C-alpha positions as CSV (number, residue, x, y, z in Angstrom):
1,M,0.0,-0.2,-0.2
2,T,2.9,2.7,0.8
3,K,4.5,1.5,-2.6
4,S,1.2,2.8,-4.3
5,W,1.0,6.1,-2.3
6,I,4.4,6.8,-3.0
7,S,3.6,6.4,-7.2
8,L,0.6,8.4,-6.6
9,L,2.8,11.3,-5.2
10,A,5.0,11.3,-7.4
11,V,3.0,11.3,-10.5
12,A,1.2,14.2,-9.0
13,V,4.2,16.0,-8.3
14,L,5.4,15.7,-12.0
15,L,2.4,16.6,-13.2
16,I,2.1,19.6,-10.7
17,G,6.0,20.6,-11.9
18,G,5.2,20.0,-15.4
19,I,1.9,22.2,-15.5
20,C,3.9,24.7,-14.0
21,W,6.7,24.7,-16.4
22,W,4.2,24.7,-19.1
23,S,2.7,27.9,-17.8
24,C,6.0,29.9,-17.4
25,R,7.1,29.4,-20.5
26,D,4.4,30.7,-22.0
27,A,4.2,33.7,-19.6
28,A,7.6,34.3,-21.0
29,E,6.4,34.1,-25.0
30,A,3.8,36.2,-24.0
31,E,6.0,38.7,-22.2
32,R,8.5,38.7,-25.6
33,D,5.7,39.0,-27.7
34,S,4.3,42.0,-25.9
35,V,7.5,44.3,-26.4
36,P,7.5,47.2,-29.0
37,A,8.6,45.8,-32.5
38,W,11.4,48.4,-32.0
39,M,12.4,47.1,-28.4
40,K,12.9,43.5,-30.0
41,P,16.6,43.7,-31.3
42,M,17.9,45.2,-28.0
43,L,16.5,41.7,-26.5
44,D,18.4,39.8,-28.7
45,K,22.3,38.8,-27.0
46,Q,24.2,40.2,-29.3
47,S,22.0,43.8,-30.2
48,G,25.2,45.5,-31.0
49,G,26.3,43.3,-33.2
50,D,30.2,42.6,-33.6
51,T,30.7,45.9,-30.9
52,T,29.0,43.8,-28.5
53,V,31.2,43.1,-25.2
54,E,30.1,39.9,-23.4
55,N,30.2,41.4,-19.8
56,D,27.6,42.2,-17.5
57,T,29.8,43.7,-14.6
58,P,29.6,47.2,-13.2
59,N,33.0,48.2,-15.6
60,A,31.2,46.9,-18.7
61,F,30.5,50.5,-19.6
62,A,34.2,51.1,-19.8
63,L,35.4,48.3,-21.9
64,M,36.8,49.0,-25.4
65,L,34.2,48.2,-28.0
66,A,35.3,44.0,-29.2
67,N,35.3,45.0,-32.9
68,L,37.6,48.1,-32.0
69,D,41.6,47.7,-33.8
70,G,44.5,48.0,-31.5
71,S,45.2,51.4,-33.6
72,R,42.1,53.4,-32.4
73,S,42.4,52.5,-28.8
74,D,44.1,55.9,-28.0
75,R,40.4,56.8,-28.7
76,H,38.9,55.0,-26.4
77,F,41.1,55.7,-23.5
78,A,40.9,59.6,-23.9
79,G,37.2,59.3,-23.8
80,N,37.3,56.8,-21.0
81,S,39.5,59.3,-18.7
82,L,36.9,62.3,-18.9
83,F,34.8,59.6,-17.1
84,T,37.4,58.3,-14.8
85,K,38.9,61.6,-13.5
86,N,37.9,63.4,-10.5
87,W,36.2,66.4,-11.1
88,V,36.0,69.5,-8.9
89,A,33.6,71.9,-9.0
């Protein structure tokens, strides 16, 4: 008798888990469909194309572009220095 209850409980847990997974999946698709068309490219992992830098730390905006060649890195460092210097007002 105990094995049948355990089997029944296992089936119930799997069934409820499957329903929850299915409803969450539908909600994620519905959320993506509710985004305006002009914003959908921003949801892509590489919305900046070859320029995209894979970094989600607080310093991500201080990094050079992924496709910036070394000969133009001086422009990056000059621009970045404007944000790293202490300003006195």
